[in-house]
Phi, psi and omega in degrees: 000128182293135184247146179227145176247122179246124183245118172261120184274146178177187177243139176283157179114142185298332182292343180258357186302124176060027171276165184303320183292346182257020183298330176299315175299316184297321182292313181290326175302314183294320180295314180299322179297324180293339179259010181059030179267175178220160175260146176230144179290134177215190185294123176065007184190161162267138192228141173222144179239127178243155171241132185212114176050048176080009179247147172256120183246115179260118182251132179232149170241102183305138178257016183269001191073154190308313189291349178239028184300328183301327180300314179292316183300311181299318181301313185284328173300314183287318181299318183266358179054052181256128178293148186297334178290348176258022181246139177227127180253133183245128184204166180279148180222117181287344183274001176245145177299149182309129178088348180290136180247128175225128180248135179216159188274344183190180176139173179283178182259352182057230181268007183271109185295328180294313179295319180298324179288324177297315177301316180298313183289319181279340179074024179204152173261000188271072173214147184289147176215150174249114179266130180243119185292135174238358179075177180222052180276066181218157178281163180303131179086000184252015184300316183298314179298319182299310185290339180265011174259161176283160177298148177296153183299327182282355176262348194299317181294316178299315181297318178300315179300313185287332175297320178296319178295321177298323176298319177296323178296322178299312180296323177296319178302318182286331184255326186251350179093166185294312183301312179298323180292318176300314182298323184281323191252339180286341183266356186292134171270128182303313185293336186255011182299131177241017179301133172284146180295150174295140178249151179290145180247000000 
């Protein structure tokens, strides 16, 4: 059975729960919930395994804190013997409008410490990632406070909708490949989304 590693980036601890910087955690949590799955604590991460259309999908939430995410990623890639082309990292991006989803095959980490540490530890930028927009509605010098706050109440419905679409993109990555997933999900207009919600199985 073909295996995939999906990494949702975030910080552990109740003070970070559902903050903008934890959107990676929120997305994998929502997907696992639709499959009636659960996460269990394991080495360097909370882990859940799903099966979908003949694929084994291992989802992790690193417990190393954001700035040391690479340690968890490398461990689970090696432990499960998963090729890097079958890995997808999900994280927040201030350069995209809230709720916008962009999937790409490689690239630098910019100001995102989690991605930068993964690049450093793996020694490559060549891995797929799903960027989820959180916007940059903050004053100069307030970026850290902004990303560690929860989404505004007027964003909540949009974010919930886009989290479900991100879950569909994860399943598409595992079954249809990166190229097809980029074509299908990078072009979506948020306002015109007609995606049906994921249902529990």
